[in-house]
C-alpha positions in Angstrom: -69.2 24.2 -16.1 -68.6 26.0 -19.4 -69.7 29.4 -17.9 -66.8 29.4 -15.5 -64.7 32.6 -15.0 -61.0 32.2 -15.8 -58.0 34.4 -15.1 -55.0 34.0 -17.5 -51.4 34.6 -16.2 -49.2 34.7 -19.2 -46.4 37.2 -20.1 -46.3 36.5 -23.8 -49.1 38.7 -25.1 -49.7 36.8 -28.4 -49.9 33.5 -26.5 -52.2 35.0 -23.9 -54.5 36.4 -26.6 -54.7 33.0 -28.4 -55.6 31.3 -25.1 -58.3 33.9 -24.4 -59.9 33.3 -27.9 -59.8 29.5 -27.4 -61.4 29.8 -24.0 -64.1 32.1 -25.2 -64.9 29.7 -28.1 -65.3 27.0 -25.5 -67.8 29.1 -23.7 -65.7 30.3 -20.8 -65.5 33.9 -19.5 -62.0 35.4 -19.4 -61.9 37.9 -16.6 -58.4 39.3 -17.3 -54.9 38.7 -18.6 -52.0 39.4 -16.2 -48.3 39.1 -17.0 -46.8 39.8 -13.5 -47.1 37.4 -10.6 -47.7 40.0 -7.9 -50.4 41.8 -9.9 -51.9 38.5 -10.8 -52.3 37.5 -7.2 -53.9 40.9 -6.4 -56.2 40.5 -9.4 -57.2 37.0 -8.2 -58.2 38.3 -4.8 -60.2 41.1 -6.5 -62.1 39.2 -9.2 -62.2 35.7 -7.5 -62.1 33.5 -10.7 -63.2 29.9 -10.8 -59.8 28.8 -12.3 -56.4 30.3 -13.0 -54.4 29.4 -16.1 -50.8 30.2 -15.2 -47.5 30.1 -17.2 -45.1 28.1 -15.1 -42.4 30.8 -15.5 -43.4 34.5 -15.1 -41.3 37.6 -14.5 -41.7 39.6 -11.3 -40.8 40.0 -7.7 -42.7 36.9 -6.8 -41.9 33.7 -8.8 -44.7 31.6 -10.4 -44.5 28.8 -7.8 -45.0 31.1 -4.9 -47.8 32.9 -6.7 -49.6 29.6 -7.5 -49.1 28.4 -3.9 -50.7 31.5 -2.6 -53.6 31.4 -5.0 -54.4 27.7 -4.2 -53.9 27.8 -0.4 -55.2 31.3 0.4 -58.0 31.7 -2.1 -58.8 28.0 -2.7 -58.8 28.6 -6.5 -57.6 25.8 -8.8 -54.4 26.5 -10.9 -53.5 24.8 -14.2 -49.9 25.3 -15.3 -49.0 26.2 -18.9 -45.5 24.7 -19.4 -42.9 25.0 -22.1 -39.6 24.9 -20.3 -38.2 25.2 -16.7 -35.3 25.1 -14.4 -34.0 21.8 -13.1 -36.0 22.2 -9.9 -39.2 23.6 -11.3 -41.1 20.3 -11.7 -40.4 19.3 -8.1 -41.3 22.8 -6.8 -44.4 23.0 -9.0 -45.6 19.6 -7.8 -45.4 20.9 -4.1 -48.2 23.4 -4.9 -50.5 20.5 -5.9 -51.8 22.1 -9.2 -54.9 20.8 -10.8 -53.2 20.0 -14.1 -50.6 20.8 -16.7 -51.0 21.9 -20.3 -47.9 21.5 -22.4 -47.1 24.2 -25.0 -48.0 24.1 -27.9 -51.4 22.8 -27.2 -54.7 22.3 -29.0 -58.1 23.6 -28.1 -59.0 20.1 -27.1 -56.0 19.9 -24.7 -57.0 23.2 -23.2 -60.7 22.1 -22.8 -59.7 18.7 -21.2 -57.4 20.4 -18.7 -59.8 23.1 -17.7 -62.8 20.7 -17.4 -60.8 18.2 -15.4 -59.4 20.9 -13.0 -62.9 22.4 -12.4 -64.4 19.0 -11.8 -61.6 18.0 -9.4 -62.0 21.2 -7.5 -65.7 20.8 -7.3 -65.3 17.3 -5.9 -62.7 18.5 -3.4 -65.1 21.3 -2.3 -67.8 18.8 -1.8 -65.4 16.6 0.2 -64.4 19.5 2.4 -68.0 20.5 2.9 -68.9 16.9 3.6 -66.2 16.6 6.2 -67.6 19.7 8.0 -71.1 18.3 7.8 -69.9 14.9 9.0 -68.7 16.3 12.3 -72.1 17.7 13.0 -73.8 14.4 12.2 -71.7 12.5 14.6 -73.1 14.5 17.6 -76.3 12.5 17.6 -77.1 8.8 17.3 -80.1 9.5 15.1 -77.9 10.9 12.4 -75.6 7.9 12.2 -77.5 6.3 9.3 -77.7 9.6 7.4 -74.0 10.2 8.0 -73.0 6.8 6.6 -75.1 7.4 3.5 -73.6 10.9 3.0 -70.1 9.6 3.5 -70.7 6.8 1.1 -71.9 9.3 -1.6 -68.9 11.5 -1.0 -66.5 8.5 -1.3 -68.1 7.3 -4.4 -68.1 10.8 -5.9 -64.3 10.9 -5.8 -62.3 10.0 -9.0 -59.4 9.0 -6.8 -59.3 5.6 -5.0 -60.4 6.1 -1.4 -59.9 3.5 1.3 -60.5 3.2 5.1 -58.0 1.1 6.9 -57.9 -0.3 10.4 -55.1 -0.3 12.9 -54.1 -3.7 11.7 -53.7 -2.6 8.1 -56.9 -4.4 6.9 -59.2 -2.6 4.5 -62.6 -1.7 6.0 -64.2 0.1 3.1 -63.4 1.3 -0.5 -65.0 3.4 -3.2 -65.8 2.3 -6.7 -62.7 4.1 -8.1 -60.5 1.7 -6.0 -62.1 -1.2 -7.8 -61.5 0.3 -11.2 -57.8 1.0 -10.4 -57.1 -2.4 -8.9 -59.4 -4.6 -10.9 -61.0 -6.2 -7.8 -64.6 -5.9 -6.5 -65.3 -4.2 -3.1 -66.2 -7.5 -1.5 -62.7 -9.0 -2.4 -60.8 -5.9 -1.1 -62.5 -5.5 2.3 -60.7 -7.5 4.9 -57.4 -7.8 3.0 -54.1 -6.2 3.8 -54.0 -2.8 2.0 -50.2 -3.0 1.3 -50.8 -6.0 -1.0 -52.1 -3.6 -3.6 -49.2 -1.1 -3.4 -45.6 -1.3 -4.6 -43.3 -1.3 -2.8 -45.5 -2.8 0.0 -43.0 -2.0 2.7 -43.2 1.7 1.9 -47.0 1.6 2.1 -46.8 0.0 5.5 -44.3 2.7 6.6 -46.9 5.3 5.6 -49.6 3.5 7.5 -47.5 3.4 10.7 -46.7 7.0 10.4 -50.3 8.1 10.0 -51.2 6.6 13.4 -48.2 8.3 15.0 -48.4 11.7 13.4 -52.1 11.9 12.5 -51.6 12.2 8.7 -49.1 11.6 5.9 -48.9 13.5 2.5 -47.3 12.9 -0.8 -46.0 9.3 -0.4 -45.3 8.2 -4.0 -46.3 4.6 -4.5 -47.4 2.3 -7.3 -51.0 1.0 -7.2 -51.2 -2.5 -8.7 -53.9 -3.7 -11.0 -54.7 -7.4 -11.1 -53.4 -7.6 -14.7 -50.0 -6.4 -13.5 -50.3 -2.7 -14.6 -48.9 -0.3 -12.0 -50.3 3.3 -11.8 -48.1 5.9 -10.1 -50.0 7.5 -7.2 -49.5 10.1 -4.5 -50.6 8.4 -1.2 -52.2 10.7 1.4 -53.9 9.6 4.6 -55.2 10.9 7.9 -56.8 9.3 10.9 -60.5 9.4 11.7 -62.0 9.3 15.1 -65.3 8.5 16.8 -67.4 11.0 18.8 -65.3 10.3 21.9 -62.1 11.3 20.1 -60.8 7.7 19.8 -58.9 6.9 16.6 -60.8 4.3 14.7 -58.7 4.0 11.6 -57.1 5.8 8.7 -58.8 7.4 5.7 -56.4 7.1 2.7 -56.5 8.5 -0.9 -54.3 7.5 -3.9 -54.2 10.2 -6.5 -53.2 9.2 -10.0 -50.1 11.2 -10.9 -49.5 9.6 -14.3 -49.9 13.0 -16.1 -47.6 14.7 -13.7 -44.9 12.0 -14.1 -45.3 12.2 -17.9 -45.0 16.0 -17.8 -41.9 15.8 -15.6 -40.3 13.3 -17.9 -41.1 15.5 -20.9 -39.6 18.5 -19.2 -36.5 16.5 -18.3 -36.0 15.4 -21.8 -36.6 18.9 -23.1 -34.1 20.3 -20.6 -31.5 17.7 -21.6 -31.9 18.6 -25.2 -31.5 22.3 -24.4 -28.5 21.6 -22.3 -26.7 19.8 -25.1 -27.6 22.7 -27.5 -26.4 25.3 -25.1 -23.1 23.5 -24.4 -22.5 23.2 -28.1 -23.2 27.0 -28.5 -20.7 27.9 -25.8 -18.1 25.5 -27.4 -18.6 27.1 -30.9 -18.4 30.6 -29.6 -15.2 29.8 -27.7 -13.7 28.3 -30.9 -14.7 31.3 -32.9 -13.1 33.6 -30.4 -9.9 31.5 -30.7 -9.9 31.7 -34.4 -10.1 35.5 -34.2 -7.4 35.6 -31.6 -5.2 33.4 -33.8 -5.7 35.6 -36.8 -4.7 38.7 -34.8 -1.6 36.8 -33.5 -0.6 35.8 -37.1 -1.1 39.4 -38.3 0.9 40.9 -35.4 3.9 38.8 -36.5 4.2 41.1 -39.6 4.0 44.3 -37.6 7.2 46.3 -36.9 5.6 49.3 -35.3 5.6 48.9 -31.4 2.4 50.9 -31.0 0.5 48.9 -33.5 1.8 45.7 -32.0 0.4 46.8 -28.6 -3.0 47.5 -30.1 -3.1 44.0 -31.5 -2.0 42.5 -28.2 -4.7 44.4 -26.3 -7.3 43.2 -28.8 -6.2 39.7 -28.3 -6.4 40.0 -24.5 -10.0 41.4 -24.8 -11.1 38.5 -27.0 -9.4 36.0 -24.7 -11.2 37.4 -21.7 -14.5 36.8 -23.4 -13.5 33.4 -24.8 -12.6 32.3 -21.3 -16.1 33.0 -20.1 -17.6 30.7 -22.7 -14.9 28.1 -21.9 -15.9 28.2 -18.2 -19.6 28.0 -19.0 -19.0 25.0 -21.4 -17.1 23.2 -18.6 -19.5 24.1 -15.8 -22.3 21.9 -14.6 -25.0 24.5 -14.8 -23.8 26.3 -18.0 -25.5 29.4 -16.6 -23.0 30.7 -14.0 -19.2 30.6 -13.7 -16.9 30.5 -10.7 -15.6 34.1 -11.0 -12.7 33.6 -8.6 -11.3 30.8 -10.8 -11.9 32.9 -13.9 -10.1 36.0 -12.5 -7.1 33.8 -11.5 -6.9 32.3 -15.1 -7.5 35.7 -16.7 -4.8 37.7 -14.8 -2.3 34.8 -15.1 -2.8 35.0 -18.9 -2.3 38.8 -19.0 1.0 38.5 -17.1 2.1 35.7 -19.4 1.3 37.7 -22.5 3.2 40.8 -21.2 6.1 38.5 -20.0 5.8 39.8 -16.5 7.1 37.4 -13.8 5.4 37.3 -10.4 8.8 38.1 -8.9 8.8 41.4 -10.8 5.3 42.6 -9.9 3.3 40.8 -7.2 -0.3 40.0 -8.1 -2.5 39.9 -5.0 -6.0 38.5 -5.7 -8.7 38.4 -3.0 -11.9 37.3 -4.7 -15.0 36.1 -2.8 -16.6 32.8 -3.9 -19.1 34.3 -6.2 -20.8 32.9 -9.3 -21.8 35.3 -12.1 -24.1 34.8 -15.1 -22.7 35.6 -18.5 -24.4 39.1 -18.6 -22.3 40.1 -15.5 -19.2 37.9 -16.1 -18.3 39.3 -19.5 -18.3 43.1 -18.7 -16.6 42.4 -15.3 -13.9 40.3 -17.0 -13.3 43.0 -19.6 -13.1 45.7 -16.8 -10.4 43.7 -15.0 -8.6 43.0 -18.2 -8.5 46.7 -19.1 -7.5 47.9 -15.6 -4.7 45.3 -15.2 -3.4 46.0 -18.7 -3.3 49.7 -17.9 -1.3 49.0 -14.8 1.3 47.0 -16.7 1.5 49.6 -19.5 1.4 52.9 -17.5 2.0 52.2 -13.8 5.1 50.1 -14.5 6.2 51.1 -18.0 9.9 50.3 -17.3 9.2 46.6 -17.1 8.5 46.7 -20.8 12.1 48.0 -21.4 14.8 45.5 -20.6 17.6 48.1 -20.9 16.2 50.4 -18.3 15.5 47.4 -16.1 19.2 46.5 -16.1 20.3 50.1 -15.6 18.1 50.9 -12.5 19.1 49.4 -9.2 15.9 50.8 -7.6 13.7 48.8 -10.0 15.7 45.6 -9.4 14.1 45.4 -5.9 11.8 42.6 -7.1 8.6 42.3 -5.1 8.4 46.0 -4.2 5.7 46.6 -6.8 2.3 45.1 -6.7 -1.2 45.0 -8.3 -4.2 44.2 -6.0 -7.5 42.9 -7.2 -10.4 42.5 -4.8 -14.0 41.5 -5.2 -16.3 41.2 -2.3 -20.1 41.0 -1.8 -21.6 43.3 0.9 -25.4 43.8 1.5 -26.4 42.7 -2.0 -23.7 44.8 -3.8 -20.5 43.7 -5.4 -17.4 45.8 -4.8 -14.5 45.4 -7.3 -11.2 47.1 -6.5 -8.1 47.2 -8.8 -5.1 49.1 -7.4 -1.4 49.4 -8.0 1.6 51.2 -6.3 3.3 52.1 -9.5 4.2 55.6 -10.9 0.7 57.0 -10.1 -2.2 58.3 -12.2 -1.5 61.6 -13.9 -3.1 64.6 -12.3 -3.9 66.2 -15.6 -5.9 63.2 -16.9 -9.6 62.8 -16.3 -10.3 59.1 -16.4 -14.0 59.7 -17.3 -13.1 61.8 -20.3 -9.9 60.5 -22.0 -8.6 59.4 -25.4 -7.6 56.0 -23.8 -9.7 53.3 -25.4 -9.1 51.1 -22.4 -10.6 53.6 -19.9 -13.4 54.4 -22.3 -14.3 50.8 -22.3 -14.1 50.6 -18.5 -16.6 53.5 -18.1 -18.9 52.1 -20.7 -18.9 48.6 -19.1 -19.5 50.0 -15.7 -22.6 51.7 -17.0 -23.6 48.4 -18.7 -23.7 46.7 -15.3 -25.5 49.6 -13.7 -22.5 50.4 -11.5 -20.5 53.4 -10.3 -16.7 53.9 -10.5 -14.4 56.1 -8.4 -10.7 56.8 -8.6 -8.7 57.1 -5.3 -5.2 58.5 -5.6 -4.6 59.0 -1.8 -1.8 56.4 -1.6 -1.9 53.9 -4.4 -3.9 54.3 -7.6 -7.1 52.6 -6.8 -10.2 52.1 -9.0 -13.3 51.1 -7.0 -16.5 49.9 -8.8 -19.8 49.1 -7.0 -22.5 47.2 -8.9 -25.3 44.6 -8.6 -25.2 41.4 -10.6 -27.4 41.4 -13.7 -30.1 38.8 -14.0 
């Protein structure tokens, strides 16, 4: 078995090289190393390895779980997962592919050897079982082959490392293999004729699976506990299908109980690891938010000693920018996932804060927000938040400059028509793109100013941030002053 050909799917080049050297020292032949799921599937079809060692999280158009499923189901090649960390649903999704094993990083050469040998052996047994099932059908066509068929079936059953049991309609055990005796602690003679559900926990769930197999023809993935006579319970995946005689009559059910102890342990290890990382990530967001708050407070204290109005505005704008980023980390800290934030809720809080800092009442300038229910990761949320902060701040400073001067507000009857002026913010998702629009009906954008090439720090930041999110920006001055930004969310 040590001359087997193995394909490595790992996007960390150093790790992949180390695995290759370990496998070669163990006597295996490494066909290739692939880092992309799509290319790895194509390579598998081309070189037809005996086994694939696959990192559970790979970059590419096809995720690792889909790639593994395709390799196992389409090419009938065993897959062993290399695991270090995963998303909350990865253990469940990975289990659906029915991998042949897991190797937890970091791992020793011995761990790798055990996992590879076990996977190759299991696959070899399964191939024999499938071949045996095909041969079995041919033997049943003639009476003279009955004895040979029984002997062949017995050898196949005994070859399996998993407990295999045949069960009648009444739930009584009609035959077992040696592995069943090992897992239960009872001899074959004791087991035959007894109710099979007595050896499973919970027994009512085992009986439910048995009833379903005769209604539906088969059952898969029933998680049960297999009881040993000493009280020890082994977690198993219960799978069963009916078997028929040569006339097509259902004679009973053929059931297998696969030990999933290693899978359960791996799942528990991943859950513990994810919990630890969640606590760490939450603490990071909390500390970053606090550090932003300290910086903002320092700017606020310093601005109290500034008498120059222009310098005071610079400090206020800096505070607003810091606050827009701090709010992102606050939202992430408070969210369940700590990966994405509710951007609609964030925009509401951000713009309310800007209006409050500039002492603008909603009765003076109406703020209309129409934000789709979208959730952004931090790589998209921070630049988008800063863009909205800069554009809304520019509106208040330049589109409605009179609202900063209380004297002119009292003197102008035209301006006193509260509610006449407005700022509109809209974010919608169309065909995979996000469209952000910020507009106002104030004094208008100057004709002699090119917003792409300007001395205004705010507009310079907007253009830079739009590039950062791979977006495009246009200015429409037909009626109101309207900035329109189209982008895709960053991964």
